N, C-alpha and C positions, 0 to 999 in steps of 0.2 A: 504494500500500500504506500502510495506516494504522499509524503508530508510536505505541505507548502508552507513556506515562511511568510508570516503576515507582514505587510508593509506598515510602516509607522503611520499612525492616524494623522489626519490633517491637524487635529487639535493639539497633539503632542508637538508637532513641528512648529505650530504657531506659538505655543508657550515657550519653546526653546528660543525662538527668534525674539520674543518679547523680553526674555531674561537677558539675552545678549545685548539687546538695544538699551535696556535699563542700565546694565553695567557700563556700556559705552558712554551713556549720557552722564553717569556719575563721574567717570574718569575725565570727561570733557569739562564738567563743572569744576572738578578739583584742579585741573590744569589751568583753569582761567582765574583761580584765586591769586591775589598778589603774592609775590615771592616773600616779602617781609612777614605776611600773615602765616604763610606755610612754615617759615623758619621759626616763628614764635610758637606755633602749635607744636612743632616737633620738639622745641626746647622745653616747653611746658610738660609734654608727655614724658620726656626723658628725665626731667627733674622730679616729677611725681613718682616715677618708677624707682629712681635712686633713693628718694626719701622713704618710700615704702620698704625697699630692700634693707635700708639701714635700720629702720624701726624693727623689722622682723629679726634682723641679726642681733640687735641689742637685747631684744626680749627673750629670744629662744636659743641663740647660738653663741653669744659672747660670754666667755668665761670671766667670772669675777675672781681675781687672784687673791685678794685679802680684804679685811674689813675696811681699809681706807677707800676701797672702790665701791662700797655700799653707800649709795646716795640717799639723801632725805626722801626723794621720790619713791625709791624702792621700799623704804621703811614705812612711809605713809600708806602705800598700797598693801603692806603686809604680804609681800611677794613670797611665794614658795620657791625654794631652790632644792635641787637634788645633788647629792655628792657622796663621796666616800670618806669615812672617818679615818684619818691617818694616825692620830694619836689621842690619848685621853690623859689630861694632866691631873685633874682632881675629879672628885666624884660628882661634880655638877657642871663641868665644862670640857670641851674637846676641840680638836682641829678638824675642819671640813675642807676637803678638796672639791671644789665645784666642778661638776661634770654636766654641762648643758648639752642640748641637742642630741645627736646620735653619734655612734662610732665608739662607744665605751664598753659595749657588751660583747660577749664572745661570738654571737651570731654575725655581727658586723663590727668587729673590733678593729678600728683604725687608729685609736689613740689609747695611751696607757696612763694610768695614775702613777706618778713617780714613787719610788720606794726608798730612795736615798735621802738622807737628811739635807744634804747640800742642795738637792734638786727641789726640795719642798720649801726652802727658805723664801719667805715673803710670798708664798703661793697658796696659803691656806687661810681660811676665815676662822677666827677664834669665836666659837659659839658658847654662850652661857645659857643653860637650861632655865627657863622662866618659871617663877612660882614655887620653887623649892629651895631648900637649904640643906647641904650635906655636911656630915661631920668634918671638921677641919683637920687637914693633915699637918705635919710638922713644917712650919715655915719660920724663917728668921730666928731660929733658936727656940721657938715655942714648942712645947710638947704636943703631940697629936691627940685628938679626941678619941675616946673609945670607938671602935668599929670604923674608923676612917679608912684603914687599909682594906677592910672587907667591902665597904661601900664602893671604893675605887675599883677593886677587883671585879665586882658585879657589873659595873658600868663598862669596864674594858672588855669583859667576856661577852657582853651583850651587843656592843656596837663597834668595837675597834676592827677596822678592815672591812666593814660592811657599808652598804648603801643606805642612806637615810634621806628623809625629806625634812627641810627646815623652813618654818614660816618666820621670816625675819620681822621683829617687832620694833626694836629700838637699840640704840648704842648706850652702853653703860659708861661710867667714868673711867674705866680701865681700857676702853677702846674695844671691848668685846661686844658681840651682837647677841642680845637677848632674843631667844627664839623658842617656839614650840617645835617639838621634834617627833616624827613618827618613824617607825622602823621599816616596814615592808615596802617594796617597790611596786605598788599597785597603781591603778589608774586614778583613784580618788584618795590620795593620802590624807587629805584634810578631813575625811570622814572616819579616820581611824583614831583609836585611843592613843594619846601622846605618851612619849617616853617618861615624862614627869610622873604621870599617874601610875605607870608600871613600876617606877622606883618607889613611889609611895606605897603601892600594894605589896612590894617585896620587903618593905620596912627599913629601907636604907637612907631615907631622907625625911625631913619634916617640911611642912607647908610654910613658905615664906609669906609673912603677913605685914611687912613694913610698907611704907608709902611707895607707890610706883610699882608694886608687884603685878605680874601679868599671869592670868590664868586662862587666856583664850576663851573660846566659846563654852568651855566646860564650867568655868566659874569657881569662886572660892569655896562654895558649899560642897561641890563635888570633890575638890582636893581634900577638904577637911573630912568628908565622909570616908574616902579611901584610906586616909591616914588613921582614922579612928578604928577601922576594921583591922588594919595591920597591928595597931597597938593592942587591940583586944585579943588578937591571935598571938601576941608576943613574938612578932617576926623581927628579924634584923636588930636594929638598935633598940627595939622595945622588948628585948629578951627578959629584962627584969621588971617589966611593966611600966616603967617611967624612966625619963632621962634625968641624970644628975645635973646636966647642963645642956641647954640647947645650943646649936651652932651660933645663933645670933648672940646669946648671952656670953658664950665663950669669946667671941670676937670683941664684944664690948669690954669684957674684963681685961683683955690683953692689949687693947688699943686705946681705951678711954672714950672711943666713939664707935658707933655702928658703921663699919666700913664694908657691909655686905654689898653685893653688886648693884642693888637698887638704891643705895645711899648716894648722897651728892657731896659729902664731906669726907676727906681723907686726912687722918691724923699724921702729923710729922713723925710720930713714933712708930708708924708702920714700917719704916725703913731703918734698919740698924745703922749705927754709925760706921762709916767705912764702906757700906754697901753701895753698889752702883745705882744711881737714881734712874727712874724710868725715863725713856726717851721722849722728848717733847715733840708732839706732832707738828710738822711744818704746815704752814698755810698753803693751800693750793695756788699755784701760779696760773696765769692765763694760758700758757702752753700746756700745763698739766690738765686743766679743764678741757681744753680742745682735744687732747689725746683721749681723755676719758669718754667723751661723747662721740668722737669720730670713730666709726666702727672698725676702720682698718689701721688705727693708730697703735702705737706701742703700748703694751700693757705693763711694762716695767718689771 
């Protein structure tokens, strides 16, 4: 049986010619536009594309090396950062290596988190856990509080070398960034229980209740409730049922003032005679501000 190919219908041919005519008319109109107007339109489109790309880069792909690069705008928006904990100094603070964008995981691992101390110099954000107070370790010749070593070991075993999410809240007087911290790398980390509540539940910290304390969306009542449960169960520092001295009281006794991370006054007695004073932060220069906001500038 012979199969005949059908000829294109006249309506299809007409529609094709109409489309070609419309395209030709559009090109003719575009070519008739004044050259300066075309140049201005091209420049505007290019500028808009560049600004959009820069904004996307700053928000999702630019790495924040250290706390000096955390701007007031980031703190005001309480932005979440993801990163790897490179070290834990005390039982309520640690160092975070920011890992934005993609390329940090084994499936598509294009970048690595440094492991050498020299490579991490000025490349980590000092994070202070908000809303809690841990037993004080030995500093400046002062004896450590009971359970300080155990609390530190718990935090190290829980987060050191692991990926965490940090909601940046504000900067304290030591230059650290007070933050809410969650552990797992899920899509919605802000819906998870924070590390602070996990430490309270384990009985290794107390609730910090001084002025300026931060409890996130969970609130002071939830912090106190979890602490009360740990105390009733005699977990961690509550093994004897009550504390001989709270971390805040310990620091007041040894310094004469409350120099917890949320305080605004630091006693001259905090630094022993002959000890190296803390480095004074330099004021940002015009060039430094330009490099901070220009996406392809040096990160220092």
